[in-house]
C-alpha positions in Angstrom: 29.7 81.8 112.4 26.3 80.1 112.7 24.0 83.1 113.4 21.1 80.7 114.3 23.2 79.6 117.3 23.0 83.0 119.0 20.2 83.0 121.6 17.5 85.6 121.1 17.4 88.3 123.8 14.4 88.4 126.1 11.9 91.2 125.4 13.0 93.5 128.3 16.6 93.0 127.3 15.8 93.6 123.7 14.1 97.0 124.6 17.2 98.0 126.7 19.5 97.0 123.9 17.5 99.0 121.3 17.5 102.1 123.6 21.2 101.9 124.2 22.0 101.5 120.5 19.7 104.5 119.7 21.5 106.7 122.3 24.9 105.7 121.1 23.9 106.5 117.5 22.5 109.9 118.6 25.7 110.8 120.5 27.8 109.6 117.6 25.9 111.9 115.3 26.4 114.9 117.5 30.1 114.2 118.0 30.9 113.6 114.4 29.1 116.7 113.1 31.7 119.3 111.9 31.9 122.5 113.9 30.2 125.5 112.5 32.7 127.6 110.5 32.9 131.4 110.5 31.5 131.4 107.0 28.3 129.8 108.3 28.2 131.5 111.6 25.1 133.5 112.7 24.9 136.8 110.9 24.3 140.3 112.3 22.1 142.7 110.4 24.1 146.0 109.9 22.3 149.2 109.0 24.4 151.6 106.9 24.1 154.4 104.4 22.6 152.2 101.6 20.3 150.0 103.7 20.8 146.9 105.7 23.3 144.0 105.2 23.6 140.7 106.9 27.2 140.3 108.0 28.7 137.0 109.1 32.5 136.5 109.2 34.8 139.6 109.1 38.0 137.6 108.8 38.6 138.7 105.2 37.8 142.4 104.8 38.3 144.5 101.6 38.3 148.3 101.7 37.4 150.4 98.7 39.3 153.4 99.9 43.0 154.0 100.4 43.1 157.2 102.5 40.2 157.4 104.9 38.2 154.3 105.9 41.2 152.0 105.4 43.1 153.7 108.2 40.1 153.1 110.6 39.9 149.4 109.6 43.7 148.9 110.2 43.6 150.8 113.5 41.0 148.3 114.7 43.4 145.5 114.1 42.2 144.2 110.8 44.6 143.4 108.0 42.6 143.9 104.8 42.9 141.2 102.1 42.3 143.9 99.4 42.3 147.7 99.2 42.5 150.5 96.7 45.7 152.5 96.4 45.5 156.2 97.4 45.6 158.2 94.1 47.4 161.2 95.6 50.5 159.3 96.6 50.4 155.9 94.9 50.9 154.1 98.3 49.3 153.7 101.7 50.1 156.3 104.3 53.3 155.5 106.3 51.3 155.1 109.5 48.9 152.6 107.8 51.8 150.7 106.2 53.5 150.3 109.6 50.4 148.5 110.9 50.0 146.1 108.0 51.3 142.6 108.5 50.7 141.7 104.8 50.2 143.4 101.5 46.5 143.9 100.5 45.6 142.8 97.0 45.7 145.9 94.7 42.2 146.5 93.4 42.7 149.8 91.7 42.5 153.4 92.7 39.5 155.3 94.2 39.5 157.8 91.3 40.5 155.3 88.5 37.9 152.6 89.0 37.7 149.4 91.1 39.0 146.2 89.5 36.0 144.0 90.2 37.8 140.8 89.0 40.7 141.5 91.4 38.2 142.2 94.2 36.4 138.9 93.6 39.7 137.0 93.5 40.6 138.3 97.0 37.5 136.4 98.3 36.4 138.9 100.9 33.9 138.1 103.6 33.0 141.8 103.9 33.5 144.9 101.8 33.7 148.3 103.4 33.3 151.4 101.2 32.3 155.1 101.4 28.8 156.1 100.5 29.3 159.5 98.7 28.5 159.2 95.0 29.0 155.4 95.2 25.5 153.8 95.0 26.2 152.3 91.6 29.5 150.8 92.8 27.7 149.5 95.8 25.2 147.6 93.6 28.2 146.0 91.8 30.4 145.0 94.7 27.6 143.8 96.9 27.2 141.0 94.4 30.7 139.8 95.3 30.3 139.9 99.1 28.3 141.6 101.8 29.0 145.3 101.6 28.6 148.1 104.1 28.8 151.8 103.3 30.3 154.4 105.6 28.9 157.9 105.8 32.2 159.8 105.7 33.2 163.4 106.0 36.9 164.5 106.6 36.2 166.4 109.7 34.1 163.7 111.4 36.7 160.9 111.5 35.6 159.8 115.0 32.2 159.1 113.7 33.8 157.1 110.8 35.8 155.1 113.3 32.7 154.4 115.4 30.7 153.3 112.4 33.4 150.9 111.2 33.8 149.5 114.7 30.1 148.6 114.6 30.4 147.0 111.2 33.3 144.8 112.3 31.9 144.0 115.7 34.7 146.0 117.4 32.7 148.7 119.0 34.7 148.6 122.3 38.0 148.9 120.4 36.8 151.9 118.5 35.5 153.6 121.7 38.9 152.9 123.4 40.8 154.5 120.5 38.6 157.6 120.6 39.0 157.9 124.3 42.7 157.6 124.2 42.9 160.3 121.5 40.6 162.6 123.4 42.7 162.2 126.6 45.9 163.0 124.7 44.3 166.1 123.0 43.0 167.4 126.3 46.4 167.0 127.9 48.1 168.8 125.0 45.5 171.6 125.1 45.9 172.0 128.8 49.7 172.5 128.5 49.5 174.8 125.5 49.8 178.6 125.9 46.5 180.2 126.8 46.7 182.5 123.8 48.4 180.4 121.1 47.3 182.8 118.4 45.8 182.1 115.0 46.7 179.2 112.8 46.6 178.8 109.0 46.8 175.3 107.4 47.7 175.8 103.8 47.9 173.2 101.1 50.3 173.9 98.3 49.7 171.9 95.1 51.6 172.0 91.8 48.7 173.9 90.3 47.7 176.3 93.1 47.3 177.2 96.7 44.4 176.7 99.0 43.7 177.0 102.8 42.1 174.2 104.7 38.8 175.2 106.3 38.4 175.2 110.1 35.0 173.3 110.0 35.4 171.1 107.0 38.9 169.6 106.9 40.6 166.7 108.6 43.7 168.6 109.8 41.5 171.2 111.4 39.5 168.6 113.3 42.7 168.0 115.3 43.7 171.6 115.5 40.3 172.5 117.0 40.8 169.9 119.7 43.9 171.8 120.7 42.0 175.1 121.0 43.4 176.7 117.8 41.5 179.1 115.6 41.8 180.2 112.0 42.2 183.9 111.0 38.8 185.6 111.0 39.2 186.5 107.3 39.1 182.9 106.3 35.9 181.0 105.3 35.3 178.6 108.2 33.8 176.1 105.7 31.6 173.0 106.4 31.6 169.3 105.7 31.2 170.0 102.0 33.9 172.7 101.9 37.3 171.3 102.9 39.4 174.0 101.2 39.3 177.4 99.6 41.5 178.3 96.6 43.7 181.4 97.0 45.4 183.3 94.2 48.9 184.7 94.7 47.4 188.1 95.1 45.3 186.8 98.0 48.1 185.4 100.1 47.2 187.9 102.8 44.3 185.7 103.7 46.8 183.1 105.0 48.6 185.4 107.4 48.5 184.0 111.0 50.6 183.5 114.1 51.4 180.0 113.0 51.4 178.9 109.3 51.6 175.2 108.4 52.2 174.4 104.7 51.0 171.0 103.5 53.1 170.3 100.5 52.0 168.0 97.6 54.6 165.8 95.8 56.4 168.0 93.3 55.2 171.2 94.9 58.3 171.9 97.0 59.5 174.9 94.9 56.0 176.4 94.9 55.7 175.9 98.7 59.0 177.7 99.3 57.9 180.6 97.1 54.6 180.9 99.1 56.5 180.8 102.4 58.9 183.5 101.2 56.1 185.8 100.2 54.3 185.2 103.5 57.4 185.9 105.5 57.6 189.3 103.8 54.1 190.0 105.1 54.3 188.2 108.5 58.0 188.0 109.5 57.2 187.1 113.1 55.0 184.1 112.3 56.1 180.5 112.9 56.4 178.4 109.7 56.5 174.7 109.1 56.3 172.5 106.0 55.0 168.9 106.0 54.1 166.5 103.2 50.4 166.8 102.5 50.0 163.0 102.0 50.8 162.5 105.7 48.0 164.6 107.1 45.5 165.7 104.5 43.1 162.8 105.2 43.1 160.1 107.8 41.7 158.7 110.9 42.8 158.0 114.5 46.4 157.1 113.6 47.0 160.3 111.7 45.1 162.3 114.2 47.4 161.1 117.0 50.5 162.0 114.9 49.1 165.4 114.0 48.6 166.2 117.7 52.4 165.9 118.1 53.1 167.9 114.9 50.9 170.8 115.9 52.2 170.9 119.5 55.9 170.5 118.8 56.1 172.5 115.5 
């Protein structure tokens, strides 16, 4: 084509043409820009036990705890991409496993060390961990992905759930779970006998016996919501004292109207021996045995199940 044959536009038309081309180019630039991904989304600064962390996406969460904080994460509807295996049982609690849609990458055990290579390979957007005695680990894993540390104690699981809800941007879901639990506990307490008597919660291990303290242990955080009380001879404990060892000569400390034995794997014969000795001292007490791995630690899922256990026997 002979370009010289094309007539030149008049000045006004030329200006209009230039403006039109510019607007079209600008619109094209906006339309063709790729949408912002979750990885580049605006971040939120989260304050936690070890400081402040900028958190963006929470699509891929790794949990460096297999008993306590993991249950809260799962209860909030998150399927972790990686988690440690609980050392006591070698598997996740049944209530947690029921909620999992997939299998988290195994990154070690909480007492045997975290496999940092496996953690990095899981490509988490966010790492959730406990704070107690873990500052060095925090420094290591925070190099892999943004990391937040939970201030955890066994008896304050509601606070743990609330903290994690805040970390994950699911504060309302956490509040709803706590409210639902509180309503169930209040209903159960209202229908329980006015004088339900004393309660002993006893853990039987392969190497000894201990009672769980009223103020320091997870099972008792639920029992207290039902209005139960430990025998006055027992140490009530605190956040730092979850259990008190008892010798076979001190089994009298465990005598109560209701006695629940939490039995470790392999401790069945020992638990039966303890129950037989207690029956000789307290023949009118009500006895029950349940696996310790199911209720020793946990969060809202275990707390809800334990309500049923303690009210139905």
